[in-house]
MARTITI-480714 format. One record per atom (N, C-alpha, C): z negated, x negated, y negated; residue in one letter; residue number from 0. Coordinates in nm, 3 decimals, decimal comma. Layout:
N
+---------+---------+---------+------+------+
|       w |       u |       v | bagu | voti |
+---------+---------+---------+------+------+
|       Z |       X |       Y |    a |  NUM |
...
+---------+---------+---------+------+------+
***
This chain:
137
+---------+---------+---------+------+------+
|       w |       u |       v | bagu | voti |
+---------+---------+---------+------+------+
| -14,512 | -14,620 |  -1,768 |    m |    0 |
| -14,510 | -14,490 |  -1,828 |    m |    0 |
| -14,564 | -14,392 |  -1,720 |    m |    0 |
| -14,687 | -14,355 |  -1,740 |    t |    1 |
| -14,758 | -14,271 |  -1,645 |    t |    1 |
| -14,825 | -14,153 |  -1,712 |    t |    1 |
| -14,818 | -14,039 |  -1,649 |    r |    2 |
| -14,894 | -13,922 |  -1,694 |    r |    2 |
| -14,979 | -13,872 |  -1,575 |    r |    2 |
| -15,093 | -13,813 |  -1,608 |    y |    3 |
| -15,186 | -13,767 |  -1,505 |    y |    3 |
| -15,201 | -13,618 |  -1,522 |    y |    3 |
| -15,205 | -13,552 |  -1,403 |    v |    4 |
| -15,219 | -13,404 |  -1,397 |    v |    4 |
| -15,337 | -13,373 |  -1,306 |    v |    4 |
| -15,429 | -13,291 |  -1,350 |    e |    5 |
| -15,539 | -13,250 |  -1,264 |    e |    5 |
| -15,498 | -13,126 |  -1,185 |    e |    5 |
| -15,554 | -13,108 |  -1,064 |    y |    6 |
| -15,513 | -12,997 |  -0,982 |    y |    6 |
| -15,633 | -12,949 |  -0,899 |    y |    6 |
| -15,621 | -12,830 |  -0,849 |    n |    7 |
| -15,713 | -12,772 |  -0,753 |    n |    7 |
| -15,641 | -12,744 |  -0,624 |    n |    7 |
| -15,699 | -12,779 |  -0,510 |    g |    8 |
| -15,630 | -12,758 |  -0,384 |    g |    8 |
| -15,621 | -12,889 |  -0,308 |    g |    8 |
| -15,548 | -12,887 |  -0,203 |    s |    9 |
| -15,537 | -13,006 |  -0,118 |    s |    9 |
| -15,421 | -13,092 |  -0,167 |    s |    9 |
| -15,427 | -13,220 |  -0,146 |    p |   10 |
| -15,316 | -13,307 |  -0,185 |    p |   10 |
| -15,188 | -13,271 |  -0,116 |    p |   10 |
| -15,190 | -13,229 |   0,007 |    k |   11 |
| -15,066 | -13,192 |   0,079 |    k |   11 |
| -15,000 | -13,071 |   0,014 |    k |   11 |
| -15,079 | -12,974 |  -0,026 |    e |   12 |
| -15,022 | -12,853 |  -0,099 |    e |   12 |
| -14,958 | -12,893 |  -0,226 |    e |   12 |
| -15,029 | -12,977 |  -0,304 |    i |   13 |
| -14,976 | -13,019 |  -0,435 |    i |   13 |
| -14,851 | -13,104 |  -0,419 |    i |   13 |
| -14,848 | -13,190 |  -0,316 |    l |   14 |
| -14,730 | -13,268 |  -0,287 |    l |   14 |
| -14,610 | -13,182 |  -0,263 |    l |   14 |
| -14,630 | -13,075 |  -0,180 |    e |   15 |
| -14,523 | -12,981 |  -0,150 |    e |   15 |
| -14,479 | -12,908 |  -0,275 |    e |   15 |
| -14,573 | -12,864 |  -0,357 |    l |   16 |
| -14,542 | -12,797 |  -0,486 |    l |   16 |
| -14,465 | -12,893 |  -0,579 |    l |   16 |
| -14,507 | -13,023 |  -0,578 |    s |   17 |
| -14,439 | -13,124 |  -0,658 |    s |   17 |
| -14,294 | -13,140 |  -0,615 |    s |   17 |
| -14,270 | -13,134 |  -0,486 |    k |   18 |
| -14,136 | -13,146 |  -0,430 |    k |   18 |
| -14,053 | -13,023 |  -0,479 |    k |   18 |
| -14,114 | -12,906 |  -0,472 |    q |   19 |
| -14,041 | -12,783 |  -0,523 |    q |   19 |
| -14,013 | -12,792 |  -0,673 |    q |   19 |
| -14,107 | -12,847 |  -0,750 |    i |   20 |
| -14,084 | -12,865 |  -0,894 |    i |   20 |
| -13,967 | -12,956 |  -0,919 |    i |   20 |
| -13,963 | -13,070 |  -0,848 |    l |   21 |
| -13,848 | -13,162 |  -0,866 |    l |   21 |
| -13,719 | -13,100 |  -0,824 |    l |   21 |
| -13,723 | -13,027 |  -0,718 |    d |   22 |
| -13,599 | -12,955 |  -0,672 |    d |   22 |
| -13,555 | -12,856 |  -0,777 |    d |   22 |
| -13,646 | -12,782 |  -0,839 |    s |   23 |
| -13,610 | -12,684 |  -0,937 |    s |   23 |
| -13,555 | -12,749 |  -1,068 |    s |   23 |
| -13,592 | -12,871 |  -1,087 |    l |   24 |
| -13,544 | -12,943 |  -1,208 |    l |   24 |
| -13,421 | -13,032 |  -1,173 |    l |   24 |
| -13,360 | -13,008 |  -1,059 |    d |   25 |
| -13,239 | -13,076 |  -1,017 |    d |   25 |
| -13,255 | -13,224 |  -0,988 |    d |   25 |
| -13,373 | -13,267 |  -0,952 |    y |   26 |
| -13,395 | -13,405 |  -0,906 |    y |   26 |
| -13,362 | -13,413 |  -0,759 |    y |   26 |
| -13,300 | -13,521 |  -0,716 |    e |   27 |
| -13,278 | -13,544 |  -0,574 |    e |   27 |
| -13,390 | -13,635 |  -0,519 |    e |   27 |
| -13,450 | -13,592 |  -0,410 |    i |   28 |
| -13,558 | -13,671 |  -0,350 |    i |   28 |
| -13,499 | -13,785 |  -0,267 |    i |   28 |
| -13,548 | -13,906 |  -0,295 |    d |   29 |
| -13,504 | -14,025 |  -0,219 |    d |   29 |
| -13,604 | -14,054 |  -0,105 |    d |   29 |
| -13,731 | -14,060 |  -0,135 |    w |   30 |
| -13,833 | -14,081 |  -0,040 |    w |   30 |
| -13,935 | -13,971 |  -0,047 |    w |   30 |
| -13,975 | -13,920 |   0,066 |    y |   31 |
| -14,084 | -13,818 |   0,071 |    y |   31 |
| -14,174 | -13,858 |   0,190 |    y |   31 |
| -14,295 | -13,902 |   0,159 |    t |   32 |
| -14,386 | -13,942 |   0,261 |    t |   32 |
| -14,514 | -13,861 |   0,249 |    t |   32 |
| -14,522 | -13,750 |   0,326 |    p |   33 |
| -14,643 | -13,667 |   0,319 |    p |   33 |
| -14,770 | -13,742 |   0,366 |    p |   33 |
| -14,757 | -13,836 |   0,459 |    e |   34 |
| -14,876 | -13,908 |   0,501 |    e |   34 |
| -14,929 | -14,002 |   0,393 |    e |   34 |
| -14,843 | -14,042 |   0,304 |    g |   35 |
| -14,888 | -14,133 |   0,189 |    g |   35 |
| -14,898 | -14,055 |   0,060 |    g |   35 |
| -14,865 | -13,925 |   0,060 |    n |   36 |
| -14,873 | -13,840 |  -0,059 |    n |   36 |
| -14,787 | -13,898 |  -0,172 |    n |   36 |
| -14,666 | -13,941 |  -0,142 |    i |   37 |
| -14,578 | -14,000 |  -0,237 |    i |   37 |
| -14,435 | -13,939 |  -0,231 |    i |   37 |
| -14,378 | -13,912 |  -0,350 |    l |   38 |
| -14,239 | -13,868 |  -0,363 |    l |   38 |
| -14,171 | -13,964 |  -0,456 |    l |   38 |
| -14,046 | -13,998 |  -0,430 |    v |   39 |
| -13,968 | -14,081 |  -0,519 |    v |   39 |
| -13,833 | -14,013 |  -0,536 |    v |   39 |
| -13,783 | -14,003 |  -0,657 |    t |   40 |
| -13,651 | -13,945 |  -0,678 |    t |   40 |
| -13,543 | -14,049 |  -0,673 |    t |   40 |
| -13,421 | -14,003 |  -0,656 |    k |   41 |
| -13,308 | -14,097 |  -0,665 |    k |   41 |
| -13,290 | -14,135 |  -0,815 |    k |   41 |
| -13,233 | -14,252 |  -0,839 |    p |   42 |
| -13,212 | -14,295 |  -0,979 |    p |   42 |
| -13,119 | -14,201 |  -1,052 |    p |   42 |
| -13,150 | -14,178 |  -1,178 |    i |   43 |
| -13,067 | -14,093 |  -1,266 |    i |   43 |
| -13,023 | -14,174 |  -1,384 |    i |   43 |
| -12,892 | -14,164 |  -1,420 |    f |   44 |
| -12,839 | -14,236 |  -1,533 |    f |   44 |
| -12,834 | -14,143 |  -1,652 |    f |   44 |
| -12,885 | -14,191 |  -1,765 |    v |   45 |
| -12,879 | -14,114 |  -1,889 |    v |   45 |
| -12,836 | -14,209 |  -2,005 |    v |   45 |
| -12,778 | -14,150 |  -2,109 |    q |   46 |
| -12,750 | -14,224 |  -2,229 |    q |   46 |
| -12,836 | -14,172 |  -2,339 |    q |   46 |
| -12,906 | -14,261 |  -2,407 |    h |   47 |
| -12,989 | -14,224 |  -2,519 |    h |   47 |
| -12,953 | -14,313 |  -2,639 |    h |   47 |
| -12,907 | -14,250 |  -2,745 |    d |   48 |
| -12,848 | -14,322 |  -2,854 |    d |   48 |
| -12,730 | -14,401 |  -2,807 |    d |   48 |
| -12,734 | -14,535 |  -2,826 |    i |   49 |
| -12,621 | -14,614 |  -2,776 |    i |   49 |
| -12,652 | -14,689 |  -2,647 |    i |   49 |
| -12,774 | -14,670 |  -2,597 |    r |   50 |
| -12,815 | -14,741 |  -2,475 |    r |   50 |
| -12,799 | -14,650 |  -2,354 |    r |   50 |
| -12,780 | -14,713 |  -2,239 |    k |   51 |
| -12,776 | -14,643 |  -2,113 |    k |   51 |
| -12,900 | -14,682 |  -2,035 |    k |   51 |
| -12,968 | -14,583 |  -1,975 |    y |   52 |
| -13,085 | -14,607 |  -1,896 |    y |   52 |
| -13,066 | -14,549 |  -1,756 |    y |   52 |
| -13,140 | -14,606 |  -1,665 |    q |   53 |
| -13,146 | -14,556 |  -1,531 |    q |   53 |
| -13,295 | -14,539 |  -1,500 |    q |   53 |
| -13,335 | -14,421 |  -1,452 |    y |   54 |
| -13,478 | -14,401 |  -1,424 |    y |   54 |
| -13,499 | -14,323 |  -1,297 |    y |   54 |
| -13,614 | -14,332 |  -1,244 |    a |   55 |
| -13,660 | -14,254 |  -1,125 |    a |   55 |
| -13,801 | -14,212 |  -1,153 |    a |   55 |
| -13,838 | -14,103 |  -1,089 |    v |   56 |
| -13,973 | -14,049 |  -1,101 |    v |   56 |
| -14,046 | -14,069 |  -0,969 |    v |   56 |
| -14,170 | -14,118 |  -0,982 |    i |   57 |
| -14,254 | -14,133 |  -0,860 |    i |   57 |
| -14,372 | -14,036 |  -0,885 |    i |   57 |
| -14,402 | -13,956 |  -0,780 |    i |   58 |
| -14,520 | -13,874 |  -0,787 |    i |   58 |
| -14,615 | -13,915 |  -0,672 |    i |   58 |
| -14,735 | -13,950 |  -0,713 |    h |   59 |
| -14,836 | -13,993 |  -0,617 |    h |   59 |
| -14,955 | -13,903 |  -0,633 |    h |   59 |
| -14,996 | -13,839 |  -0,522 |    v |   60 |
| -15,108 | -13,743 |  -0,524 |    v |   60 |
| -15,227 | -13,798 |  -0,454 |    v |   60 |
| -15,335 | -13,813 |  -0,532 |    e |   61 |
| -15,466 | -13,848 |  -0,471 |    e |   61 |
| -15,566 | -13,753 |  -0,531 |    e |   61 |
| -15,664 | -13,807 |  -0,610 |    d |   62 |
| -15,759 | -13,718 |  -0,675 |    d |   62 |
| -15,694 | -13,651 |  -0,794 |    d |   62 |
| -15,585 | -13,704 |  -0,845 |    v |   63 |
| -15,502 | -13,646 |  -0,949 |    v |   63 |
| -15,357 | -13,665 |  -0,912 |    v |   63 |
| -15,269 | -13,592 |  -0,981 |    v |   64 |
| -15,126 | -13,614 |  -0,963 |    v |   64 |
| -15,083 | -13,723 |  -1,063 |    v |   64 |
| -15,033 | -13,829 |  -1,015 |    e |   65 |
| -14,989 | -13,936 |  -1,099 |    e |   65 |
| -14,837 | -13,933 |  -1,108 |    e |   65 |
| -14,781 | -13,910 |  -1,228 |    i |   66 |
| -14,634 | -13,908 |  -1,248 |    i |   66 |
| -14,596 | -14,035 |  -1,312 |    i |   66 |
| -14,519 | -14,117 |  -1,240 |    i |   67 |
| -14,481 | -14,252 |  -1,287 |    i |   67 |
| -14,331 | -14,252 |  -1,313 |    i |   67 |
| -14,296 | -14,308 |  -1,425 |    l |   68 |
| -14,155 | -14,319 |  -1,463 |    l |   68 |
| -14,117 | -14,468 |  -1,461 |    l |   68 |
| -14,023 | -14,503 |  -1,377 |    i |   69 |
| -13,975 | -14,640 |  -1,367 |    i |   69 |
| -13,833 | -14,640 |  -1,428 |    i |   69 |
| -13,801 | -14,740 |  -1,505 |    a |   70 |
| -13,671 | -14,736 |  -1,576 |    a |   70 |
| -13,608 | -14,876 |  -1,584 |    a |   70 |
| -13,478 | -14,874 |  -1,601 |    q |   71 |
| -13,402 | -14,995 |  -1,632 |    q |   71 |
| -13,306 | -14,964 |  -1,746 |    q |   71 |
| -13,279 | -15,062 |  -1,829 |    k |   72 |
| -13,189 | -15,045 |  -1,941 |    k |   72 |
| -13,063 | -15,130 |  -1,918 |    k |   72 |
| -12,947 | -15,075 |  -1,943 |    s |   73 |
| -12,820 | -15,143 |  -1,927 |    s |   73 |
| -12,800 | -15,228 |  -2,055 |    s |   73 |
| -12,781 | -15,356 |  -2,036 |    v |   74 |
| -12,769 | -15,451 |  -2,147 |    v |   74 |
| -12,635 | -15,520 |  -2,141 |    v |   74 |
| -12,565 | -15,527 |  -2,250 |    f |   75 |
| -12,440 | -15,597 |  -2,257 |    f |   75 |
| -12,466 | -15,745 |  -2,265 |    f |   75 |
| -12,404 | -15,821 |  -2,176 |    k |   76 |
| -12,421 | -15,966 |  -2,174 |    k |   76 |
| -12,312 | -16,030 |  -2,258 |    k |   76 |
| -12,353 | -16,115 |  -2,341 |    r |   77 |
| -12,253 | -16,188 |  -2,422 |    r |   77 |
| -12,195 | -16,301 |  -2,332 |    r |   77 |
| -12,068 | -16,305 |  -2,327 |    g |   78 |
| -12,007 | -16,407 |  -2,245 |    g |   78 |
| -11,893 | -16,471 |  -2,325 |    g |   78 |
| -11,855 | -16,584 |  -2,282 |    s |   79 |
| -11,749 | -16,654 |  -2,347 |    s |   79 |
| -11,616 | -16,589 |  -2,315 |    s |   79 |
| -11,523 | -16,590 |  -2,406 |    e |   80 |
| -11,391 | -16,535 |  -2,381 |    e |   80 |
| -11,323 | -16,617 |  -2,271 |    e |   80 |
| -11,371 | -16,735 |  -2,254 |    w |   81 |
| -11,312 | -16,825 |  -2,151 |    w |   81 |
| -11,366 | -16,798 |  -2,012 |    w |   81 |
| -11,472 | -16,724 |  -2,009 |    s |   82 |
| -11,537 | -16,703 |  -1,877 |    s |   82 |
| -11,462 | -16,597 |  -1,797 |    s |   82 |
| -11,367 | -16,639 |  -1,719 |    i |   83 |
| -11,294 | -16,547 |  -1,637 |    i |   83 |
| -11,345 | -16,567 |  -1,496 |    i |   83 |
| -11,366 | -16,461 |  -1,426 |    g |   84 |
| -11,415 | -16,480 |  -1,292 |    g |   84 |
| -11,473 | -16,351 |  -1,238 |    g |   84 |
| -11,451 | -16,246 |  -1,305 |    g |   85 |
| -11,500 | -16,115 |  -1,257 |    g |   85 |
| -11,650 | -16,091 |  -1,266 |    g |   85 |
| -11,717 | -16,160 |  -1,355 |    k |   86 |
| -11,859 | -16,138 |  -1,373 |    k |   86 |
| -11,877 | -16,008 |  -1,448 |    k |   86 |
| -11,988 | -15,938 |  -1,416 |    e |   87 |
| -12,023 | -15,814 |  -1,485 |    e |   87 |
| -12,053 | -15,840 |  -1,631 |    e |   87 |
| -12,008 | -15,749 |  -1,718 |    l |   88 |
| -12,035 | -15,763 |  -1,864 |    l |   88 |
| -12,168 | -15,698 |  -1,898 |    l |   88 |
| -12,223 | -15,619 |  -1,807 |    t |   89 |
| -12,355 | -15,560 |  -1,833 |    t |   89 |
| -12,449 | -15,593 |  -1,719 |    t |   89 |
| -12,579 | -15,592 |  -1,751 |    s |   90 |
| -12,682 | -15,615 |  -1,650 |    s |   90 |
| -12,791 | -15,512 |  -1,675 |    s |   90 |
| -12,872 | -15,489 |  -1,571 |    l |   91 |
| -12,985 | -15,398 |  -1,582 |    l |   91 |
| -13,111 | -15,478 |  -1,604 |    l |   91 |
| -13,191 | -15,440 |  -1,704 |    e |   92 |
| -13,319 | -15,502 |  -1,731 |    e |   92 |
| -13,430 | -15,400 |  -1,694 |    e |   92 |
| -13,532 | -15,452 |  -1,620 |    e |   93 |
| -13,646 | -15,364 |  -1,593 |    e |   93 |
| -13,721 | -15,340 |  -1,729 |    e |   93 |
| -13,760 | -15,213 |  -1,749 |    k |   94 |
| -13,829 | -15,181 |  -1,874 |    k |   94 |
| -13,962 | -15,109 |  -1,840 |    k |   94 |
| -14,065 | -15,155 |  -1,908 |    d |   95 |
| -14,190 | -15,084 |  -1,890 |    d |   95 |
| -14,211 | -14,984 |  -2,004 |    d |   95 |
| -14,122 | -14,981 |  -2,100 |    r |   96 |
| -14,121 | -14,882 |  -2,207 |    r |   96 |
| -13,975 | -14,838 |  -2,232 |    r |   96 |
| -13,962 | -14,707 |  -2,251 |    i |   97 |
| -13,833 | -14,654 |  -2,297 |    i |   97 |
| -13,862 | -14,571 |  -2,421 |    i |   97 |
| -13,762 | -14,536 |  -2,499 |    p |   98 |
| -13,788 | -14,465 |  -2,622 |    p |   98 |
| -13,874 | -14,335 |  -2,595 |    p |   98 |
| -13,963 | -14,308 |  -2,688 |    y |   99 |
| -14,054 | -14,196 |  -2,673 |    y |   99 |
| -13,979 | -14,062 |  -2,662 |    y |   99 |
| -13,871 | -14,047 |  -2,736 |    g |  100 |
| -13,793 | -13,924 |  -2,729 |    g |  100 |
| -13,737 | -13,901 |  -2,586 |    g |  100 |
| -13,695 | -14,006 |  -2,524 |    l |  101 |
| -13,643 | -13,998 |  -2,386 |    l |  101 |
| -13,754 | -13,969 |  -2,291 |    l |  101 |
| -13,871 | -14,030 |  -2,310 |    q |  102 |
| -13,985 | -13,999 |  -2,230 |    q |  102 |
| -14,021 | -13,852 |  -2,234 |    q |  102 |
| -14,019 | -13,793 |  -2,358 |    q |  103 |
| -14,050 | -13,651 |  -2,372 |    q |  103 |
| -13,951 | -13,568 |  -2,298 |    q |  103 |
| -13,824 | -13,599 |  -2,304 |    k |  104 |
| -13,722 | -13,521 |  -2,238 |    k |  104 |
| -13,738 | -13,526 |  -2,085 |    k |  104 |
| -13,799 | -13,629 |  -2,035 |    i |  105 |
| -13,823 | -13,642 |  -1,892 |    i |  105 |
| -13,952 | -13,581 |  -1,849 |    i |  105 |
| -14,064 | -13,612 |  -1,921 |    f |  106 |
| -14,200 | -13,572 |  -1,885 |    f |  106 |
| -14,222 | -13,422 |  -1,918 |    f |  106 |
| -14,181 | -13,372 |  -2,033 |    f |  107 |
| -14,219 | -13,240 |  -2,075 |    f |  107 |
| -14,177 | -13,128 |  -1,975 |    f |  107 |
| -14,054 | -13,131 |  -1,922 |    p |  108 |
| -14,020 | -13,028 |  -1,820 |    p |  108 |
| -14,107 | -13,034 |  -1,695 |    p |  108 |
| -14,144 | -13,156 |  -1,656 |    l |  109 |
| -14,229 | -13,172 |  -1,539 |    l |  109 |
| -14,370 | -13,118 |  -1,569 |    l |  109 |
| -14,425 | -13,153 |  -1,687 |    l |  110 |
| -14,556 | -13,110 |  -1,720 |    l |  110 |
| -14,561 | -12,961 |  -1,744 |    l |  110 |
| -14,454 | -12,904 |  -1,800 |    d |  111 |
| -14,446 | -12,759 |  -1,820 |    d |  111 |
| -14,450 | -12,687 |  -1,682 |    d |  111 |
| -14,377 | -12,740 |  -1,582 |    s |  112 |
| -14,374 | -12,682 |  -1,452 |    s |  112 |
| -14,512 | -12,687 |  -1,385 |    s |  112 |
| -14,583 | -12,802 |  -1,403 |    y |  113 |
| -14,718 | -12,810 |  -1,347 |    y |  113 |
| -14,809 | -12,708 |  -1,413 |    y |  113 |
| -14,797 | -12,694 |  -1,544 |    e |  114 |
| -14,883 | -12,592 |  -1,614 |    e |  114 |
| -14,862 | -12,453 |  -1,561 |    e |  114 |
| -14,740 | -12,422 |  -1,522 |    k |  115 |
| -14,712 | -12,285 |  -1,467 |    k |  115 |
| -14,783 | -12,256 |  -1,340 |    k |  115 |
| -14,818 | -12,362 |  -1,264 |    i |  116 |
| -14,895 | -12,345 |  -1,139 |    i |  116 |
| -15,041 | -12,374 |  -1,158 |    i |  116 |
| -15,084 | -12,392 |  -1,282 |    g |  117 |
| -15,225 | -12,411 |  -1,308 |    g |  117 |
| -15,277 | -12,553 |  -1,304 |    g |  117 |
| -15,187 | -12,648 |  -1,316 |    c |  118 |
| -15,223 | -12,792 |  -1,320 |    c |  118 |
| -15,196 | -12,845 |  -1,457 |    c |  118 |
| -15,293 | -12,912 |  -1,518 |    f |  119 |
| -15,277 | -12,955 |  -1,656 |    f |  119 |
| -15,289 | -13,104 |  -1,673 |    f |  119 |
| -15,216 | -13,156 |  -1,771 |    e |  120 |
| -15,217 | -13,300 |  -1,802 |    e |  120 |
| -15,350 | -13,330 |  -1,866 |    e |  120 |
| -15,402 | -13,450 |  -1,837 |    f |  121 |
| -15,524 | -13,494 |  -1,896 |    f |  121 |
| -15,521 | -13,643 |  -1,921 |    f |  121 |
| -15,609 | -13,688 |  -2,012 |    d |  122 |
| -15,621 | -13,828 |  -2,043 |    d |  122 |
| -15,715 | -13,892 |  -1,939 |    d |  122 |
| -15,669 | -13,989 |  -1,873 |    r |  123 |
| -15,750 | -14,054 |  -1,766 |    r |  123 |
| -15,872 | -14,125 |  -1,822 |    r |  123 |
| -15,862 | -14,176 |  -1,944 |    e |  124 |
| -15,974 | -14,253 |  -2,003 |    e |  124 |
| -16,082 | -14,160 |  -2,052 |    e |  124 |
| -16,050 | -14,050 |  -2,116 |    t |  125 |
| -16,151 | -13,959 |  -2,168 |    t |  125 |
| -16,185 | -13,848 |  -2,074 |    t |  125 |
| -16,095 | -13,816 |  -1,980 |    g |  126 |
| -16,113 | -13,707 |  -1,888 |    g |  126 |
| -16,089 | -13,569 |  -1,949 |    g |  126 |
| -16,036 | -13,567 |  -2,072 |    k |  127 |
| -16,009 | -13,441 |  -2,139 |    k |  127 |
| -15,865 | -13,399 |  -2,125 |    k |  127 |
| -15,840 | -13,268 |  -2,128 |    r |  128 |
| -15,702 | -13,217 |  -2,126 |    r |  128 |
| -15,628 | -13,259 |  -2,252 |    r |  128 |
| -15,499 | -13,291 |  -2,233 |    k |  129 |
| -15,412 | -13,323 |  -2,350 |    k |  129 |
| -15,347 | -13,201 |  -2,398 |    k |  129 |
| -15,330 | -13,195 |  -2,529 |    k |  130 |
| -15,254 | -13,087 |  -2,590 |    k |  130 |
| -15,125 | -13,149 |  -2,645 |    k |  130 |
| -15,014 | -13,089 |  -2,614 |    r |  131 |
| -14,886 | -13,138 |  -2,660 |    r |  131 |
| -14,835 | -13,056 |  -2,774 |    r |  131 |
| -14,768 | -13,123 |  -2,867 |    n |  132 |
| -14,706 | -13,055 |  -2,978 |    n |  132 |
| -14,560 | -13,034 |  -2,944 |    n |  132 |
| -14,523 | -12,916 |  -2,910 |    i |  133 |
| -14,387 | -12,881 |  -2,867 |    i |  133 |
| -14,289 | -12,903 |  -2,980 |    i |  133 |
| -14,332 | -12,900 |  -3,102 |    n |  134 |
| -14,240 | -12,913 |  -3,218 |    n |  134 |
| -14,182 | -13,057 |  -3,232 |    n |  134 |
| -14,234 | -13,150 |  -3,153 |    n |  135 |
| -14,189 | -13,290 |  -3,164 |    n |  135 |
| -14,054 | -13,313 |  -3,091 |    n |  135 |
| -14,007 | -13,214 |  -3,017 |    l |  136 |
| -13,885 | -13,235 |  -2,941 |    l |  136 |
| -13,767 | -13,253 |  -3,028 |    l |  136 |
+---------+---------+---------+------+------+
***
């Protein structure tokens, strides 16, 4: 789950602005490497419908700002009633897709913040700016 944002300026400036955006949205920074132009947030736990998800945001700045969402889903493991031994009843599954509604709740505040500083989301394949329908929230 990746979104791309075009920008004007130096990668170092945009990385610092990205850090400020994440701070303003109450994300905690886990890794910040200015020499590699990468930011990684600490994992955040959310509940969407009946599922629990854990996600982190990665921001990588090169010729564009790449916003990457990595996620895990909490899954209930079916176990025998006879299996006593302190094993966990849930496990985390790596997910390359999470529900679109949850993606919107994560990506839209980030993209709105980038738009306020003059950086706009675009489609990497076509090179055109994307237009979002705010009414879909």
